C-alpha angles and dihedrals in degrees: 000000000000142000119209117259109260098022105183123220119213141169126222119203110192083163116230115176136170109282090232098047111109110258093232091055091051091053092047093050093048089051091051091050088057092053091048091050088053093051091048093053103253115164102208137029118197126192126191125222122230128159108189110031127105091204100039096048114160101108099177113026093184090062093046091047092051085060090049089053088062093057099040136059109193115009115110116233134202145169109244098225128354100214098230096188090067100051140060108248092232090058093046092049094047099046094045091047088052091048092051090055093043088054097045090238101317096122125119119187133211120184121199144144106252125237115210105115095220091050087055091049098047094050093043095240114161116216093222091058097047100103094046093046093053094045094050090047094051092051092049095047091052089049091051091049089060086071097216121146142233093048126182115174118171116192140169092253108018143020129211110192126163113157115100102062106040117147104171091172085069097037089251111143102039129149114209115232126201122256090236109070132254083001141307116288106284124213133178127210118240136196109157126072094246131353137165088254094058093046091051090048092053093048090051096048094249117149125237132228116202120216119256094236099058124117120238091250092057090047090053093051089050094056091048089051093048094047092049094047089048094050090047088056093049098257133108118232116231130195088253085070093066136067121179119202121214142180104232129174122178129195141156094276132021092235089055094046095048092048092049095045090055095052104031133072092290093063091040089054094056093045087050094052092044093051095045090047091052089050101043113022119089092222096041117219096338092113090066099050122108086230143343092271095060111106121235090238089058093051094083139118090282090060095051095045089051102039111021112020118079110213126157147088116310095270092051094047093047090051092048093052093050091050091046093055094044088051101045104029142265103314112179099207133050114199122189120214115237119228134194113277096243085153108020096189095054093046091050091050090050091053091048093049091048095048098039100036113017099042094047089048090054088050092051090050091059103024087232131127115250088214090090108164092011135099130204116227123175090338094308125113112230127191113233124217095256096047 
């Protein structure tokens, strides 16, 4: 059994909060979580984008993450995803380049479509145009990041034109480039076993982030798809290309952890996603099944607690993580899903047990340092450019 050298540890904040919790309290708790993750040695902190949900209520992750930068020193930050259907590519390119400089190169980027039905409605995004919109936006953003003017991009959905009013002697007519060159690390979110988007991402050298509700069989197939597409494009996939997101809850005993996970905000989150998917997705909950033969009635909380969620004491959680990686393939990053602090003390204890007992146990199994991509200087953890 082995864990890849340099396995990264991250946190993903969708967020999902209790509908009745005051918005300011939700934001404060998510900010506190970021500080705690930095303190506990997490490498990456990801934040989702949602515009019209009372539960998933961070509407501009870049703004939130700029606040996180002021309270952290080394942890990398990233929107996950930037919902490209909702924004002009020039706006996305500029604000992310700005944030990359603000962060001194601590920015990760994840590009995706967005999924909340009312978000799609309010921005006029049509589901049958999703793939084309995202692909066009990515192409334009990368062109803008090259920084060459004049620029004249004509697309199906957007245009980026700057050629007729250039005054370089005054600095007018400039395209901002990211600090990290040629651009920050780019990831894409993935749910299906294989999709044109995943194949294109692998071919372009983008990384993938696998959803937290996917069965191990689906994860394994995603990795095979990614590796094959990378090879077809002349590149070799590496563990650093893959982040797997999991729901993890650690307690003093496995019985306690499983009982708490069932009834706390982790279990509530899974039920919420299942209910929302049933109500809004054209194919219902098929995307969350282990395979096409699984009955709808069997795709319930019990299934997720038994087959997908990792809840237990530190030894059990460590063993489950090792077994997961041996089963699905060599993911290079493990990302925990954040959940509402319905019981702050227990969630903090879970984080501490994970950081202080699970992660060191993984280190001992491999004999490798969990710092992977970081350096220690004068007692401070510093992100390195290739982290």
